[in-house]
C-alpha positions in Angstrom: 27.2 8.8 13.7 28.9 10.1 11.0 29.9 14.0 11.0 29.6 17.5 8.9 32.6 16.1 7.0 30.9 12.7 5.7 28.0 15.0 4.2 30.8 17.1 2.8 32.7 13.8 1.0 29.5 13.2 -0.2 27.7 16.3 -1.9 31.3 16.8 -3.4 31.4 13.3 -4.8 27.5 14.1 -6.2 28.4 17.7 -7.9 31.4 15.8 -10.1 29.7 12.4 -10.9 25.7 12.7 -10.6 24.1 11.7 -14.1 21.8 14.7 -15.7 18.2 13.3 -15.7 15.2 15.4 -16.5 13.4 14.5 -13.4 16.4 16.0 -11.2 16.0 19.3 -13.0 12.8 19.8 -11.7 10.4 20.4 -8.5 7.4 19.5 -10.1 6.1 17.2 -7.8 3.8 15.3 -10.5 7.0 14.7 -12.7 8.4 13.1 -10.0 5.9 10.9 -9.2 5.9 9.6 -13.0 9.6 9.1 -12.9 9.6 7.3 -9.3 6.5 4.9 -10.4 8.2 4.3 -13.9 11.7 3.4 -12.2 10.5 1.1 -9.9 11.8 -2.3 -10.8 12.9 -0.7 -14.1 16.3 0.5 -14.9 17.2 4.2 -15.9 18.4 3.5 -19.2 15.0 2.0 -20.0 12.5 4.2 -17.6 14.2 7.4 -19.7 12.1 6.7 -22.5 8.9 5.7 -20.9 9.1 9.2 -19.0 9.8 11.4 -21.7 6.9 9.5 -23.5 4.4 9.7 -20.3 5.3 13.8 -20.0 4.7 14.6 -23.6 1.5 13.2 -24.1 -0.1 13.6 -20.7 1.8 16.7 -18.9 -0.4 17.3 -16.3 -2.1 15.0 -13.7 -5.3 16.3 -15.2 -4.3 14.9 -18.7 -3.4 11.5 -17.2 -6.7 11.0 -15.5 -8.7 11.6 -18.3 -7.0 9.3 -20.0 -8.6 6.1 -20.7 -6.9 2.7 -18.7 -6.3 1.2 -21.9 -4.1 3.9 -23.1 -2.1 4.4 -20.0 -1.5 0.4 -19.9 -0.5 0.6 -23.7 2.0 2.9 -23.4 3.3 1.5 -20.4 4.0 -1.9 -22.5 7.2 -3.8 -21.9 8.0 -2.2 -18.5 6.3 -5.4 -16.7 4.3 -5.0 -13.0 1.3 -3.1 -14.9 -0.5 -2.9 -11.4 2.2 -0.2 -11.4 -0.2 1.7 -14.5 -3.4 0.7 -13.1 -2.1 2.7 -9.6 -0.4 5.1 -11.3 -3.8 6.0 -13.9 -5.7 5.5 -10.5 -3.9 7.8 -8.2 -4.3 10.7 -11.2 -7.8 10.7 -10.9 -7.9 10.7 -7.4 -5.7 14.0 -7.2 -8.3 15.6 -9.6 -11.1 14.6 -7.7 -9.4 15.7 -4.2 -8.8 19.2 -5.9 -4.7 18.3 -5.1 -3.5 19.7 -8.2 -0.8 19.9 -9.4 -0.1 17.2 -6.9 -0.7 17.0 -3.1 1.7 18.6 -1.1 1.4 16.9 2.2 3.2 14.2 3.0 0.3 12.1 4.8 -2.0 12.8 1.0 0.9 11.4 -0.9 1.1 8.3 0.8 -2.6 7.8 0.9 -2.4 7.8 -3.1 -2.3 4.2 -4.7 0.7 2.5 -5.9 2.7 4.9 -3.2 4.5 3.6 -0.1 7.1 5.3 2.4 9.7 5.4 0.0 7.8 6.7 -3.0 6.2 9.5 -0.9 9.6 10.2 0.7 11.1 10.9 -2.6 8.4 13.4 -4.0 8.2 15.1 -0.6 11.9 15.3 -0.4 12.5 16.1 -4.1 9.3 18.2 -5.2 9.0 20.2 -1.5 12.5 19.4 0.1 10.9 18.2 3.2 12.8 16.1 5.4 11.4 12.6 4.7 13.7 9.5 3.8 13.9 8.1 0.6 15.5 4.5 0.7 15.7 2.4 -2.5 17.2 -0.8 -2.8 20.9 1.6 -3.2 20.5 3.4 -0.3 19.8 0.2 1.9 23.2 -1.1 0.1 24.6 2.0 1.2 23.7 2.0 4.8 24.4 -1.6 5.0 27.8 -1.4 4.1 28.6 1.9 5.8 27.6 0.5 9.3 28.2 -2.5 8.3 24.8 -3.8 9.4 24.9 -7.9 9.0 21.0 -8.4 9.2 19.0 -9.2 6.2 17.1 -5.4 5.0 14.4 -6.9 3.5 12.8 -8.7 6.9 10.2 -6.8 9.2 13.3 -6.5 11.8 15.6 -5.5 9.3 13.4 -2.6 7.8 13.1 -1.2 11.2 16.5 -1.2 12.1 17.5 0.2 9.0 15.2 3.2 8.8 16.2 3.9 12.6 19.7 4.1 11.3 18.6 6.1 8.4 16.9 8.6 10.3 19.7 9.4 12.3 21.5 9.8 8.9 19.2 12.4 6.8 20.6 15.6 6.5 17.8 17.8 7.5 18.8 20.8 6.4 19.6 19.8 3.1 16.9 16.2 2.7 16.9 16.9 -1.7 20.4 17.0 -1.9 21.1 14.1 0.7 18.6 11.7 -0.6 19.6 12.8 -4.5 23.2 12.0 -3.3 23.4 9.0 -1.3 21.0 7.3 -3.7 23.1 8.0 -6.7 25.8 6.8 -4.9 24.3 3.6 -4.4 23.5 3.4 -8.0 27.1 4.5 -9.4 29.8 4.0 -6.4 28.9 1.5 -4.3 27.7 -0.9 -6.3 26.3 -4.4 -6.1 29.6 -5.7 -7.2 32.5 -3.4 -6.0 35.8 -4.0 -7.8 38.3 -1.4 -7.2 35.1 1.0 -6.4 36.0 0.9 -2.6 39.3 2.1 -3.2 38.5 4.7 -4.9 35.7 5.6 -2.9 35.5 9.1 -1.4 33.4 7.9 2.0 35.5 4.7 2.6 37.3 6.8 6.1 34.0 6.3 7.1 32.6 3.0 6.1 32.7 0.2 8.7 32.5 -2.8 6.1 35.2 -1.4 4.1 37.6 -1.4 7.6 36.1 -4.6 8.4 36.5 -6.2 5.2 32.5 -7.4 4.6 31.6 -4.8 2.1 31.6 -7.2 -0.7 28.9 -9.9 1.5 26.4 -6.8 2.2 23.4 -6.3 2.4 22.2 -9.4 3.4 18.5 -10.6 1.7 16.3 -13.1 3.2 16.1 -16.3 1.4 14.1 -15.8 -2.0 11.2 -17.9 -1.8 11.2 -20.8 -4.8 9.4 -20.0 -7.9 5.6 -21.5 -9.2 6.0 -23.1 -12.4 2.9 -22.4 -14.4 2.7 -24.2 -17.8 0.4 -22.0 -20.9 -1.0 -22.7 -24.2 -1.6 -19.9 -26.4 -3.8 -20.5 -29.4 -3.1 -18.4 -32.8 -5.7 -18.7 -35.4 -4.8 -17.5 -38.4 -7.3 -16.3 -41.0 -5.7 -14.9 -44.3 -8.3 -12.7 -46.4 -5.6 -10.6 -48.3 -4.9 -9.1 -44.7 -3.6 -11.5 -42.0 -6.6 -11.6 -38.8 -6.0 -13.2 -35.5 -8.1 -13.5 -31.9 -7.3 -12.0 -28.6 -9.2 -11.4 -25.6 -8.3 -9.3 -22.3 -7.1 -11.1 -19.2 -9.9 -10.1 -16.6 -8.7 -12.0 -13.4 -7.8 -9.0 -11.1 -6.1 -11.2 -8.6 -3.8 -12.6 -11.4 -0.9 -11.5 -13.6 -1.3 -9.2 -16.3 -4.8 -7.8 -15.2 -6.2 -6.1 -18.4 -3.7 -6.9 -20.7 -4.4 -8.8 -24.3 -3.1 -12.1 -25.4 -3.9 -14.6 -27.5 -7.1 -17.2 -26.6 -5.0 -19.3 -23.9 -5.6 -22.6 -21.6 -3.5 -22.9 -18.5 -2.5 -26.7 -17.5 -1.8 -27.9 -13.3 0.9 -29.9 -14.7 3.2 -29.6 -17.9 1.6 -31.7 -20.8 3.4 -34.7 -22.4 2.9 -33.1 -25.8 4.5 -29.8 -24.3 7.4 -29.7 -26.0 6.5 -30.9 -29.8 5.4 -27.3 -30.3 8.0 -25.6 -32.7 7.4 -22.2 -30.3 8.5 -22.4 -26.9 8.8 -19.7 -24.4 9.9 -19.0 -20.4 9.3 -16.0 -19.0 10.2 -15.2 -15.1 8.2 -13.1 -13.0 9.4 -12.5 -9.3 7.6 -15.2 -8.3 6.5 -17.6 -11.2 8.1 -19.0 -14.1 6.3 -19.3 -16.8 6.5 -21.9 -20.0 4.2 -21.4 -22.8 3.7 -22.9 -26.1 2.1 -22.1 -29.6 -0.7 -23.8 -31.4 -1.1 -22.0 -34.9 -4.6 -22.9 -35.9 -5.2 -21.9 -39.9 -8.9 -21.2 -40.1 -10.8 -20.1 -42.9 -13.6 -18.8 -40.6 -12.9 -17.4 -37.3 -14.5 -19.8 -34.3 -16.4 -18.7 -31.5 -14.2 -18.6 -28.7 -15.6 -16.8 -25.5 -14.7 -12.9 -25.0 -12.5 -13.1 -28.0 -12.1 -10.6 -30.5 -11.1 -10.9 -34.0 -8.1 -8.2 -35.4 -5.7 -7.7 -37.7 -1.9 -8.5 -37.1 -1.5 -5.0 -38.0 -3.7 -3.6 -35.4 -2.1 -5.7 -32.2 0.1 -2.8 -32.3 -2.9 -0.9 -30.5 -3.4 -3.2 -27.6 -1.3 -3.7 -24.3 0.4 -7.2 -24.1 2.6 -8.6 -21.4 6.1 -9.5 -22.4 5.5 -12.8 -22.6 2.8 -12.1 -25.3 5.0 -9.4 -27.2 7.9 -12.2 -27.6 5.2 -14.2 -29.1 3.7 -11.9 -31.7 7.4 -11.0 -32.9 8.5 -14.5 -33.4 5.2 -15.4 -35.3 5.1 -12.0 -37.4 8.2 -13.0 -39.8 6.1 -16.4 -40.4 3.0 -14.7 -41.2 1.5 -15.1 -44.9 2.3 -12.3 -47.1 
């Protein structure tokens, strides 16, 4: 396995090149937890803005627990994967209910919270409390795959087990906070998906089996991705002009489907693509992890709002007070300039 010289090189690199980020300048477990949840499936540049807003609006876990779910979803709007926001809110309530404030200190308690898996629990435990737990995000998997030239997909059950075993051996148990921070940042900035000239300038290349074997660009391996499922939506946008422009929206209530508790225009879903689908001047496509969504918009200019099940009338100005999916936001932003003034 790698020796103390490896850690020395890694830590020297980290000291010189790491990004200055607010969650790295604190050992507040609540703030670290917020950052980890926000940064799941999110670039740092985008997540930073959301992190600052959340910390400013809800500086303590008690504040977040006391918020309405609708408020949390509204602040989360644009980040996607809204189950993260719902789990964040519920986890804050559990922390308060269990009297774990300001945040639980036992790894098992952290892991028990909604929306927290092995990675996030390990990150919180190591970054907040300097406890010897792994924090294995995608960057770390990539670094390990190349350092050890592991030619097995890291996202299979067997692959995860193998990577975790290797990672446990590599963890610097004397400095877990520093080690996890450094290796994650190394993957984000140096050992990137597209390497270019990074290998030649890498301070760890003498320790890297993939560099020696010329396989670094091929790693890490993933299992084949599932085929995307196509879904077809028609949004009915009702426009009533009474000096101020009004429309109808309703909240999605299917907890097993996408965008639970987010708002949208009244929508119908079709089993297959309607023959008239492409006649609409307003067509949108949005890709999720396992679904490709196709949406058309039909505009209804009305003198009086129709009775649409569970829909509520709101002015277009009021739409900013509700949480929408990225797809619905595309629709709103496209239609707003066409409205009567």
